[in-house]
C-alpha positions, -999 to +999 in steps of 0.1 A: -301-137+074-261-147+068-240-117+067-224-114+029-193-107+014-196-086-022-173-084-048-173-063-080-156-069-111-148-061-143-156-089-162-150-097-203-160-125-217-169-145-250-195-165-235-233-155-229-225-128-200-253-148-179-235-178-184-205-169-173-214-149-146-226-182-134-198-199-143-174-180-119-200-178-086-199-218-094-162-222-094-159-203-065-187-211-037-203-252-041-203-257-079-179-274-109-183-279-145-208-307-139-239-308-119-238-332-092-265-346-073-253-336-035-256-299-050-292-296-040-310-271-041-312-258-001-271-264-005-269-239-032-293-215-014-273-215+015-234-217+003-239-204-033-224-177-045-253-150-055-248-129-085-262-093-076-259-077-100-250-083-142-243-051-160-228-052-198-209-019-209-200-027-242-192-053-269-155-058-288-149-073-314-110-090-297-105-104-264-076-091-243-059-115-222-040-146-251-054-176-254-088-166-263-100-157-294-128-177-310-157-154-302-174-132-323-182-105-302-166-101-262-189-083-236-172-061-209-192-062-180-197-049-145-204-077-121-215-080-082-211-112-065-215-120-025-208-147-004-224-157+025-195-155+052-205-191+066-188-204+039-153-193+050-157-173+084-140-140+091-109-158+074-085-130+054-064-154+035-101-176+031-110-147+016-087-143-006-091-174-020-130-164-023-124-132-046-096-137-065-087-175-070-097-200-098-115-167-112-088-153-141-080-184-153-114-200-167-123-209-200-155-181-199-132-150-190-113-132-216-111-101-191-112-101-155-104-070-127-114-071-091-124-034-085-142-031-052-146-049-020-174-047+006-165-069+039-192-072+068-184-065+102-175-101+112-140-090+099-135-060+121-140-082+142-116-105+138-086-087+128-073-056+144-067-032+125-036-007+124-020-005+163-012+035+152-022+052+125-022+089+119-024+099+150+000+071+165+027+072+136+026+118+143+024+105+180+063+089+178+076+108+147+067+145+166+050+158+139+013+174+149+004+188+113+015+186+076+034+154+060+061+133+075+091+149+055+111+115+045+132+097+022+144+069+018+185+059+021+208+061-010+221+041-033+199+014-019+216-010-013+251-016-012+262+010+020+277-006+051+256+001+089+285+028+094+279+043+060+244+039+062+245+054+099+267+084+084+243+092+059+212+096+085+229+115+105+229+140+078+191+139+076+188+139+111+208+169+115+186+184+088+156+178+110+140+146+086+110+134+103+111+099+085+138+078+069+134+041+059+151+017+038+147+006+008+130-027+002+161-040-012+180-038+016+174-064+043+199-083+059+232-093+041+265-099+048+275-068+033+253-048+055+239-074+084+199-058+100+219-069+133+248-038+128+226-015+108+201-010+137+222-006+159+242+023+142+218+041+130+201+040+162+229+052+178+232+082+154+189+086+161+193+084+193+220+106+204+202+135+179+169+134+203+187+135+232+201+166+221+171+182+200+143+164+214+133+153+180+132+116+175+135+107+136+117+081+132+133+052+107+118+023+089+137-007+094+133-033+067+129-065+088+109-087+056+119-127+063+099-157+079+081-154+112+108-161+136+135-137+117+106-109+119+101-114+150+132-115+164+143-083+140+111-066+155+126-070+191+163-065+186+147-029+171+126-017+200+153-029+222+177+001+205+150+025+206+134+019+177+097+031+166+091+019+131+095-013+115+089-020+076+077-054+055+074-058+021+035-070+015+035-098-014+068-111+001+055-123+040+022-127+031-019-121+050+003-149+077+032-132+079+019-097+082-010-107+107+016-126+126+040-098+128+012-071+135+000-099+165+038-092+177+046-060+175+049-028+193+060-005+167+037+014+134+044-015+103+054+003+070+041-016+048+061-020+010+040-030-015+067-041-039+053-060-066+023-047-066+028-038-108+022-075-112-012-080-103-025-039-116-003-027-147-029-050-173-062-034-172-080-061-171-062-086-148-057-083-114-066-054-088-078-024-082-060-005-053-092+001-031-103-034-029-069-047-020-052-025+007-083-033+026-075-067+035-043-052+044-054-021+065-074-050+084-045-074+087-023-046+108-003-019+085-001+014+098+019+031+066+003+017+027+027+028-003+004+046-031+033+055-061+033+090-058+022+123-084+043+123-122+060+092-105+086+071-124+070+044-131+033+037-154+007+043-128-011+075-138-018+103-118-060+095-112-050+057-104-020+073-074-051+098-061-077+065-060-055+048-044-041+075-016-080+087-009-091+048-001-059+045+018-077+075+041-114+062+040-129+045+068-130+008+057-169+002+066-196+022+079-184+032+116-150+014+114-122+039+101-086+014+103-074+045+083-041+043+074-011+071+062-007+069+026+031+071+018+040+089-016+075+076-028+085+076-066+108+102-083+091+127-059+108+163-048+088+195-039+075+199-069+046+173-067+040+189-034+014+217-041-003+192-061-003+169-036-025+185-012-045+199-032-058+167-051-055+153-018-074+176+009-054+165+031-013+164+047-020+134+066+014+112+047+042+107+045+064+120+010+098+102+007+120+123-018+151+103-022+174+117-053+158+153-042+170+155-009+207+136-018+212+157-047+206+194-035+235+212-044+239+227-009+235+190+008+212+170+025+205+190+051+192+215+027+179+193+004+154+182+039+149+221+045+140+231+007+111+197+007+098+209+039+095+246+022+072+232-004+051+216+018+046+254+036+040+265+008+016+241-004-004+240+025-008+281+031-014+281-012+014+296-016+030+296-058+066+280-052+086+306-067+071+327-049+076+305-020+118+303-030+123+344-028+117+339+006+140+305+010+177+303-002+172+260+002+140+261-019+154+281-044+188+261-051+164+230-054+143+242-084+172+239-105+181+208-100+144+195-094+133+206-127 
């Protein structure tokens, strides 16, 4: 029997739920809008999508999506479909078309969200997954325990290579573990990629020679395939230890090809995630989405942060981070490192540690470090002290009595 792909959806429909499920299953496999003699019972049994489960959860009086009025009642359901792997083979681009292609605009659908995805082992055999993951990242960054204390170059854009390097100089002097480009920082004429790498890595390498600690810097090399390969190689030549890419910009093929070429961890930014997820009745949950990118080879994945500056709830952030740390499938860990960001300070450290039950993460704090009244190094120290307190179960106020940098930080963090 062929291995099968299983996807679970939250479905809303003004149609009979069974008929709506059949329409979706047919559209995404062997069927079409009219019966055809070539779709024989044998072919349908072999290649058709199968309705594995359909559960009506509730009924409402109005549709979630516009343009679909007319029904008296709308059923909200949990729908699980499965497809034979033989329809597409272990191909991530074709998987995306199968599980998230022409479903969302079907007339029978007034709401649809992909909430779970279970893949057969053939995908793990076909795709490499993270090359470094948590262990490799810790080794390169020299952080054996606790989170990687990180930050983002600020302002996001506008600094020259020399000005960027000066920020990095202050950060590494403070003992930072991880620094990243903002996702908006690319290869513009005011701050060219090559010059930025050269200037920053001179600072990082010199500090590593003095102290034995080498900060990990994730340079944004998002671009076309040839550009990303060349930028990666330039970074390796200058002693870099991490690359960054915007997933929704380069796509699955771009990420997969970068993973095939890369000798460094891939820090994955999810810029654009909101258009896939913000409407509760349309799009993706994070758990199935991140599985696909982990298979393709990312080592770090952004999950937002607790009490963030965006619209995402804390519960959603925690669920996202847990999904990144969970095994991809039984016997296949492929775990990646969740990255907490967005309006973060040391005030979120204790809660983040408590709800996640792990410090296998990168905590990136921008303004909370750069805005410290005693300077950048003190900002790095304050964030590290916050995490020391969190992991020891010590209240932040008590820890601040032992550390001046943390004590000074609490005023402006709050």
